[in-house]
N, C-alpha and C positions, 0 to 999 in steps of 0.2 A: 522475344521477351520484354514483358517491360518491368523495367527497374525500379526496385522499390526507391520509394523518396527516404532519405534520413530521416530521423527522428530532431524535434528541433531539442534544445537544450533544458527547456524547460519541463516536456515530455519525459526527457530521460531522467534528469532528476526527480519527477513523481517515481516513473518507476521504480528506482531506486530505493525510494523512500518507503516503496508499498512492499519490496523487500526486505529492509529491516523492520517494518511491520509485521508480517509475516514469521520472521523469525522470531520476532518476539510472543506473538502469539503463538508458537509452538513451543517458546520456554515455558509456557505457563501451561502447559499442558494440551494444547489444540493439536490436532495431529495435522499434517502440512496442508491435505487435501478439507479439513475445516479451514484452515486459517483461511487458502486460496479462496475458498467458496464464501466466504465472511466480507473478504474484501469484494469480491466480485459483486457479490450481492448491495453492496454499502458502498458502490464504486464513485458514488457522488456527494456522499457524507466523507471518506477519506481525501477526497479531492478536495473539498471545501477546507477538511482539516490540513492538508498540507499547504494550502492558499495563504492559511489566516498565520503560519507559522508555526504550527504543533510541531515540537519532535516528533520523530520513528513511537521512541517510549511514552510521550503523553497521548500519542494517537492510539496505541497498544492499548494505554489501562484505561483508556475512557471506554474503548470497545468492549473491555470484561465488564465494566461496570453496568 
C-alpha cells in the first residue's frame, strides 16, 4: 500500500477556508449539498479568491450575488 503524501500548508489552509465558506452559504439558506456542489463547480474561482486574500465571509457574500 502506498502512503498518501501529506498536504502542504497552503492546501490545508484553502480546504479550511472552503469549509468556512460552505458553512456561511448554509447559514444563508443553502443546503450543505448545494453549498458543496457550488464550491466544487466554481473551484477555480474560489481558489482565486482565497489567494487574492478574500475572507471566507467576503467570498460567500460574492458567491450569493
